[in-house]
C-alpha positions, 0 to 999 in steps of 0.5 A: 435558476437562470438560463445563464448559469445553465449555459455556462455549465453546459459549455465546459470542455473536457480535455480528452485523455491520452489513451495508453496502448497496452501491449499484451506480451506472452510473458511467463510467470515463475510461480516459485519466484512469487512464492519466495517473495511472499515467504520472505515478506511474511518472515520479515513481518514476523521478525518485526512483530517479534522485535516489537513484542520483545522490546515491549516486554523488556521496557516493562521489565526495566520499568518494573525493576526501577519502580520496585 
């Protein structure tokens, strides 16, 4: 390994990252709002899964009707 390649890699300049200032504000979190969000998300997921299951059963039934 030559010293030129070592010198070239050691001269790489890394740009400084801009530091973000994070403000710590005393904000209160309403637990009821968070619970409501979780509940509505779970209801939506359950509804979507029910629709998928019903559509699969319906398509199997239609295929069975036409095949038989």
